[in-house]
N, C-alpha and C positions, 0 to 999 in steps of 0.2 A: 393158370396164366401165371408165370414167372412175371414179377414186378422189379422192372431195371433199379437197384436200390443206388442212391447216391450221398455221399456225405456233406454237411455242410463242415465247410472247411475254414471261412472265416465271414465277418460280417461288417461291414462299414457304414460310416453315419458322416458326412460332410459336417463341419463343424467352424466355426471363425478361426485364423492360424490361430494356434496356442490358446485355443477358446478355455473357456469356466469351467468345460464337462472332465478337464485334465482331472484339473486339482477336485473336480467331484467325486471322480473315482479313486483318487487318492487318498481321500477323506474316507470312502469305504474302506481302506487298507490294501485295492489295489496294487500293485507295483505294474512301472512301466517292465515289457519285455523288448523293445526294439523300438526305434526310430529310424526312418528312411525318407528320402528325396527320391521323387521319378523325374529323374532329368526328360525334357521333352514333353510330358504329358501335364506340365503343368500345376504338380498336386504334390504335397509331402504327408505324412502321415508320423503317428506314435500307436503301439498295437500292446495290446494288454491280450497277454494267452493264458487260457485255461488248458485242461490237461486234451481236449478235445477240437476245440478252437479257439479261434481269437477275435476278439473286437479290435479293428482299424478302427480308429478317428483323422477323417482326414480332411485336409484344408488343402483351399488355392493358394498357388505360389504366384501363375504366371495365368492370366486371361488368353494373353494370344497365342501361350501353347496349349491351352487345356480348347481352344476356340481354331485351334490348325486345320489343316485337310486331314492329317493321319490319327487326330484324335477327336474331331469332331462329334462322329455318332455315337460316341459313347453316352454324348450326352452331359459329361462331367460339369462343364460350364452349368449347364440349365440346373444338372442338380446342388449344383454348391449355394445353386440364388434359392435355394427352396423357402426361406422366410420370405422372401418376395412377389415369386412366380408362384408358390403353392406345389413346387415339384416333389419329387421323392426323393429324399435323402439319401437312401438306404441301395446298398449293393450287398449280395449274397454271392457269395464263392463258392464252389463243389469240388470236392476230390470225387472224379469218377468222369462218367461220358455225358455230356448232355445230350448230343445229338442220337446215343444209342438210346435214350429217355425218350425219344420220340419230340424233341424241341430241335427246332429249326437253328441254326449258328450261322456267324459269319466269323472270320478270322479277324482279329483286331491285332496288330503289329507295331504297340507301342518303341521308341526309338530305345528304351531302357533296357528291352531284351536282345538276347542276343541273335546274331544273323539267321533266319531260319526258324525260328521260335516264333509261335503265335497263342493269342489267346481266342478261344471259343467263347462269342460271346451270343447270348440268345437274339432273336432277331426280335421278337417281342419288346426288348428293353429300349428299343429306338423311341418308345413313349417312354418320356420322362418323368408322366406320373406313375409309370410302375417301376419296381426297383431294377437295380442293372445286375441282371442274372450271367454268370459267367464259368468257367472254370479255372479252377486254380492252379498257378505253374507248380505248386506245391502238391505231393500226392501223400506226404504224412501228416498227422496230426502231431500238435503240437508236444504231447508225452513223448515223441521217437525222434522228434529233430536232434541230431550232434550236438554235442553238451556245449559245442563253440556256438552255436547260432540259438539255444532255447533259450538261454540266459535264464532269466527266473520266470515260472511260470505263480501261479496264486494261490501256490496251499499254504504259505505263510501268514497268509488271511484266512486258512481255513476252508476256500473253496478249491473245489476240485473239477468236475466237468460242469457243462453245461447240458441240461437235461430237457430242455425243451425251448422252442425259440415260437415265438408267437408275432407276427405282420399284421398289421391293421392298414389297410390303405384310408385313404381320404374318403370321405362323405362321397357316394355317389361315381367312382373309381370300381368298376370291377376288374376284377384279378383279370390280365391276357392269358392267354392258353397256355404259353411257356411255364407262369406261374402256378398255374395249376397241375402241370406235368411235375414241376420242383416238388411242391407240397406231396405229393404222391408220394414221390421218390426217397424223399429224405425225412418224411415226418414234420416238416414244418408245418405250422400251425396258422392259418389265415382268418382273419375274423373280420367281418362286415365293416367298415370304416361308419362315426357317428359323428364326425367333425370335419373342420376344414382341413387336418394337418395329419399326415402321418405317424404311424407308430412302430416301435419296436419292443418285444421284450424276452429277457432271458433269465430262465429260473435257473441260479447256478444252487448245484450240488457240493455239502459241504463233504470236505477229507474223510467222515464218519458214515457218509453215504444219504444222510438228511438234506432235506431241498433249504438253503440257507437263506435265500432269498433274490426276491425275481426285481430284477433289474430294469426297469423302461427307458426308452432313452426317445427322441431325448427325452428332458425330467420335466419340460414345460418353463422351462427359464428361458428368458431372450437378453 
C-alpha cells in the first residue's frame, strides 16, 4: 500500500500584535523573511523562512473581519484568544492534496485570494481545540522560491532545514482523525498533552547537517 505523502509548508502560531515572540526569535539570530497583511481576514503576520518550511507569527488586526461570515468557520478568532479560551493557537499548512490523503475538506475563500481560488481546510479543524489544517496556496519550499520573494532565509544564523515538527495538544484533547492522517502522511510527530496548554517544537538543522537547536513555541512566557 502506498502512503500519500504531504510536506509541511508552514506553521502558524497566534501571538499578540507585534508580540515579544518576534524579538525572542531575533535574539536567536533569526531574521524576518517577510511581513504581510490579510485584508478581509483580520490578521497580519511576520514570517521566518527556513530551507524547507517557514514559521508564521500571526496576530489579529480586526475582530469584526475574523468573525465575519466568510472567515468565521476557520475559528481564527477563537484561536487568537487561546490564552483565555484554552484553544489551539496553531495552524499547519501542507504542500500536497489533503483530500487525497483521506482528509475531508471544505473550500475556504478569503477576500485576499484571487477570484476562483480557494484553500482546502480540513473539516476536523472546525474544532478550535485542534490545529487549523489546510493546504498552502504555495507549492514550493522556501529554498525554491524566486529570489525576489525569497528574501533572507536563516543560513546566516547557521540554520538550514527544520528536520522534525512535534505537536503537543492540551491534556484531555485527543487528535482528530484529520490530524492523525496528516501526521501519518507528513511525518509530523504527535505527543499526548500533559497540561492545559498546546505546544509545538521544531528541530532546527545546522547548515553542516547537525541538529542545532530545538525551538519550542510558545516559549512559556506571557
